[in-house]
C-alpha positions as CSV (number, residue, x, y, z in Angstrom):
1,M,119.3,97.3,87.4
2,R,119.5,94.9,90.4
3,F,115.8,95.6,91.2
4,W,114.7,94.4,87.8
5,A,116.9,91.3,87.9
6,V,115.3,90.4,91.3
7,L,111.8,91.1,90.0
8,L,112.3,89.0,86.9
9,A,113.8,86.1,88.9
10,T,110.8,86.3,91.3
11,L,108.3,86.2,88.4
12,A,110.1,83.4,86.7
13,Q,110.1,81.4,89.9
14,S,106.4,82.0,90.4
15,I,105.6,80.9,86.9
16,A,107.7,77.8,87.3
17,A,106.1,77.0,90.6
18,G,102.6,77.0,89.0
19,G,101.7,80.6,89.4
20,E,99.7,81.8,92.4
21,K,99.6,80.3,95.8
22,P,96.6,78.0,96.5
23,R,93.5,79.7,97.8
24,V,92.8,79.1,101.5
25,S,89.5,79.7,103.2
26,F,88.9,79.5,107.0
27,E,85.9,78.4,109.0
28,L,86.3,79.0,112.7
29,I,84.1,77.3,115.2
30,A,83.6,79.4,118.2
31,R,83.2,77.3,121.3
32,P,80.9,78.4,124.1
33,G,82.4,81.2,126.2
34,T,84.0,82.8,123.2
35,G,82.6,86.3,123.2
36,A,81.7,88.5,120.2
37,T,84.7,90.8,121.0
38,V,87.2,87.9,120.8
39,Q,85.6,86.7,117.5
40,Q,85.9,90.2,116.0
41,Q,89.5,90.5,117.1
42,W,90.3,87.1,115.4
43,Y,88.4,88.1,112.3
44,Q,90.4,91.3,112.0
45,A,93.7,89.5,112.6
46,L,93.0,86.8,110.0
47,S,91.6,89.2,107.4
48,G,95.1,90.6,106.7
49,L,96.6,87.2,105.9
50,G,95.3,86.8,102.3
51,L,92.5,84.3,102.9
52,T,89.9,84.0,100.3
53,G,87.1,83.4,102.7
54,L,86.7,83.7,106.5
55,R,83.7,82.6,108.5
56,I,83.1,82.3,112.2
57,R,80.2,80.3,113.5
58,S,79.0,78.7,116.7
59,G,79.9,75.1,116.9
60,G,78.3,71.9,117.9
61,S,79.7,69.0,119.9
62,G,80.7,67.1,116.8
63,D,82.7,69.9,115.1
64,E,86.4,69.2,114.8
65,M,89.5,70.8,113.3
66,D,90.2,69.7,109.7
67,I,91.9,70.6,106.5
68,V,89.9,69.8,103.3
69,E,91.7,69.8,100.0
70,Q,89.5,71.2,97.2
71,G,90.0,72.4,93.7
72,T,92.3,70.7,91.2
73,A,96.0,69.9,91.0
74,A,96.5,73.0,88.8
75,A,94.5,75.2,91.1
76,P,94.4,73.8,94.6
77,Q,92.2,75.2,97.3
78,Y,92.2,74.4,101.0
79,K,89.4,74.8,103.5
80,V,90.7,75.0,107.0
81,V,88.4,74.4,110.0
82,G,89.8,75.7,113.3
83,I,88.5,76.0,116.8
84,L,88.3,79.4,118.5
85,A,88.3,78.5,122.2
86,A,87.2,80.5,125.3
87,D,90.9,80.9,126.2
88,N,91.2,83.2,123.2
89,M,93.4,80.7,121.4
90,L,93.0,79.5,117.9
91,Y,93.5,75.7,117.5
92,L,94.3,74.4,114.0
93,P,95.6,71.0,112.8
94,G,99.2,71.1,113.9
95,G,99.2,74.4,115.7
96,K,97.8,76.6,118.5
97,F,97.9,80.4,118.1
98,S,97.3,83.5,120.1
99,L,96.4,86.9,118.6
100,K,100.1,87.9,118.9
101,D,101.1,84.9,116.7
102,T,100.2,86.3,113.3
103,A,103.8,85.9,112.0
104,R,103.8,82.2,113.1
105,L,100.3,81.8,111.6
106,R,101.6,83.3,108.3
107,T,104.3,80.6,108.3
108,W,101.7,77.9,109.0
109,L,99.7,79.1,106.0
110,D,102.8,79.1,103.8
111,N,103.6,75.6,104.9
112,L,100.0,74.5,104.1
113,A,100.5,75.5,100.5
114,D,103.6,73.3,100.3
């Protein structure tokens, strides 16, 4: 009985909050010195975080971190541009993460939706 009460409360809260979480896509700019193995490790780590799109590309000198709001108020979407550096760190607006920081990165993503 308790299980169903919790499930219904969670569903009601989700509907009241506007349904699903916003969609988030990531574009990572790999700086020089970031090897293919490091890029693959980050791709695997980020794939499990519920992103709708993930792209890693080589960057130019003018590329910078950014968060771009897309979509509508009813269905918001965010495009996050991060820097994957040669020190194997992921730099995002407001955060710096290692491959071991997936829980902290999950929190960062949840805060982005807020």
